[in-house]
N, C-alpha and C positions, 0 to 999 in steps of 0.2 A: 301774516297769512291767516286766513279764516279757519283753517283746520278742516274745511270741507273738501272732500276728495272727489274728483271727477275721473271717470274712465274715458280715455280718448282712443278711438280707433281711426287711424289716419292711414294714408297711403295713396299711391297713384290710382288713376282711373282704371276701372275694370279689375281691381285686385281682390274684390270680395268683401269690401268693408261693410256693406249693408247686411249681408248674411251673418257676419260675425257679430255685428252690433246687436242684431235681433236675438241671436243665440244668447248673448250675454245678458240682454235685458230680461229675457225669460227666466234666466237662472237667478238674477239678482233683484227681481221685482223692480226693474228699471224702466226708463223711457228714453227714447232717442231724441237728441238735440242735434239737428243737422248743422253741419259747418260747410256748406256749399254755396258759393256766391251766386250761382245761377238758379238753384232750386227754390229760391225765395220768390220766383216769379210764377204767377198763375198761368196756366195754359202752356207751360214749357215742361212737359212731362217726359216725352220720349227722348229728346235731345240731351236732357240733363240726367238721364237714368234715375229719375226720381223713384222712390220706393213705391211699389205698386199698391193699389187699393187693398189687396190681400195682405201685403206686408204691413201696411199701416193699420189694418184691422187687428193683426196679430199683436202688435206693440204700438202704443201711441207714439207718434212722431211730431216734433215741434220744429219751428223755423222753416216751414214749407209754405208756399203759396201766400206770402205776405203782401205782395205788391202786384199791380198790373204791369205787364211788359212795357218798357219805356220809362217807368218811374225810376228816379235816382235812389240809390242806396249806398251806404258807406260802411267801412269797417267800424266806425264809431257807433253807428246805429246798430250794427250787429252786436257789438259788445253790450250795449244797453239792453237790447231785446233779449239776447241769449242769457244774459245774467239774470234778468227777471224770470225767465223760464226756469233756470237752474235753481234759483232761490225758492221758487214755488214748489219745485219737485222735492227739495230738501225739507220744506215745511210739511209736505204730505208724506214724508217717509220713503220717497222714491229715490232710486239711484240714477242720477243723470249720466247718460252715456253719449258722449260727443262723437259724432261720426261724420267724416267728410274729408275732402281732399284740398280744401282751401287753407293752406298752412297759416297764412296771415290772420285769418279769422280765428283759428284755434289758439294760436299763441297770444293774440290780443285778448281773447276771453280769459285765458288762464292768468295773464298778467293783470287783468282788470284795468287795462290802459285807457286813459282819457285822452283822446286825440284833439289836436287843435282844430281838426275839421268839424268838431262838434260845437265850435263857437257859434254864437248867433250870426245869422246871415243878414246882409244888407243888399237887397236886390238892386237898388238904385246904384250903389257903389259897384256891385259886380257888373251891372250893365255898362257902366262907364268904363271900367277896366277892360271889358271885352271889346268895346268900341275902340279903345286906345290900342289894344293888341292888334286888332284888324287894320287899324290905320298906320301904326308905327312899325309893326312887325314884331316877331318873337324875339329877335336879338336885342332890340331896344328894351323890351319889357323884362327880359332876363337880366340885362344890365341894371335895370332899376331894382330888381330883386337882389342882385349882388350887394347893393348898397345897404340893405337892411337884413339880409339873411344869406350871407355868402355860402354857408354850408349847404343849404337847400338848393341854392342856385347851381352849385357844383354838381348836384345829383340830377338836375333836370336838363332836358334838351330844349332848345329854343322852340321846337315844334310842339312841346307839351303845353298847349294853350290852357287847358283846364287847371292844371296844377299850378302853373305860374300865376294865373289870375287868382286862384284861391289863396295862395301864399301871400300875395300882395293884399288881398282883401282882409285876411286874418291880421296882418300887421297893422293895417290902417284902422281896424276896429278895436284892437286890443293893445296896440303899442308894443307887442311882443311877437317874436318870430315863431313860426311853427317849430323850428329846430329847438328853441329854448323850451317851448311847451312840452315837446316830446321827451327831451332830456329830463325834465322834471318828473314826467310820468314814469320813465324807466327807473328812477331811483326809488319809487314806491315798492313796498313788498308785494309779491304776487297775491292775487285774489284767491287762487285755488291751488291746491296740490293736485297732481294728476298722475295716474298710471298711463303713460303715453305709449301706445302700441302702434307700430308701423308695420304694414304688410308690404313685403317686397319679394318678388320672385327670384329664387336663386338662379334660374335660367331666364334671362331677360327675353329670350325668343318666345318663351311660353306666355309671358305677359303681352308681348306684341301680338301673338296669335289671338289671345283673348280680346284685345282691343279691336282687332280687325273683325272678329266674329261679332263683337258687340255692335260695331258700326253697321255691319250687314243686317243685324237683327233690328236695329233702330230704323233702318231704311224700309225694311219689310213691314214694320209696325206703323209706319206713316210719318217719318221725320220730315219728308218734303211737304206732305199735306199739312203737318203742324206748322211748318214755316210759312206756308201759303196763308194759313189763317191769321198768323201774326201780321203779315204784310197787308192783308185785307182789312185788318183792324186799324191800319195806319201807324203801326209802330215804326218810328224813324230808323232808317238804315244806320245812322250814326249812334244810336242808343247802345248802351252797354250790352243789353241782352242780345241784340242782333249782331254784335261782334263776337259772340261766343262761338267756340268751335262747333261745327255742325250746322248751325243756323246761318252763319255767314256764307259758307260754301253752298248750302242749299238755296239761299236767296240768289246767289250768283247764277245758279243753274235755272232757277225759275224766271230770272230776267233774260235768259238766253245768252249770258256772257260766257258760260262754259257748258259742257254737256253734263248730264246727270252722272255718267260714268266718271268723268273728270272730277266732279264734286265729291263723289264717294272716295276716290283715291286721295284727294286733298284732305278730306276729313280724317282718314286713317293716318296720313302722314302728320298732320297737325296734332292729332291725339297722341301719337307716339312721342312727339317732341315735348308735348305738355307733360306726359308721364315722366320723362327724364327730368324736367324742371321741378316737378313735384318731389321726386326722390332727392334731388339736390337740396331742396329746402328742408326736408325732414331729416337729412343726415346731420344738419346743424344742431339737432335737438339732443342734448346730452341726457344720458340715462334712459333713453327710450328702449322699450322691449321690441326687438325686431323679430317678426315671424315670417315664415316662408310658406305660402299656401300651396306651392307645388311640391312641398315635402311633408306637409302636415294636413290632416283632415280638419274640417271646421270644428269638430268636437275636440280634437287635440289642441287646437289653438285656443278655444274657449277655456279648456281646462288649465292651460298654461297661464292665461290672463287671470283667471280666478285664483290660482295659486299665488301669483305675485300680488294680487290685490289683497288676498287674505293675509299674507306676510306683512304688508305695509299697514294693515289695520290692526295687527296684533300689538298690544301695548308693550 
């Protein structure tokens, strides 16, 4: 382990992570490192609840607006990019504060994991595998994957075209399976120690109310108009960003497949379900500090985090 300590503020959507992260950054001369898989895209501000210009002016934010919508990004690239940001902050004497709800990104950054997905790509090989998938079908390609990486094949559905193709590509290029690569990566010591804070409402109904109010606010601020601009730019429907909660439903409404009212209701429903999945992920984190925003003020939560951080920094 490097001995460098990160402060992590995680939790479900609409739980108040941004406000707490900014409060901590101001007290610790820190800067925010976003851990949100959708906030990396430019022009996707409203639907991702990206920090406002005023919030970004108050405290520097990193890992926002890296790509144009429709471009591909991966957890491997996130680890590489966010690690570079954190190391630069440490060199400048700043405290990195990782804030976000994408648990996979956070855990991968802390572990310093190197994923098989970061292996060099071969477009010709990938194109050939994609053609074979389309011609032979997912079951046949999954069976081929079982022969070289049975563990990964067990975790994938035959319809998971992208991951099946990538797993076969990595094996063809390296002679090793993604499973073997990831197991080797997991045996390495963590890159960073962290004070891992998770925000979770004691009264789940209050979190759901906040989610619904946020969705209503997003719609008033122009979520549907923001989605229309993405579609006008030619961002493909099948791209990762257009499958994000909010944008997918708004696009359906804009195409006339559902009404605007139906889209709003679906966004709220999908966001509530996503919040439950986020909490399930974060519960696996041993030693996390859990705070309840419906029972504590922002100042009380910040004080609690600082107290724990101070104790861990005491020799």
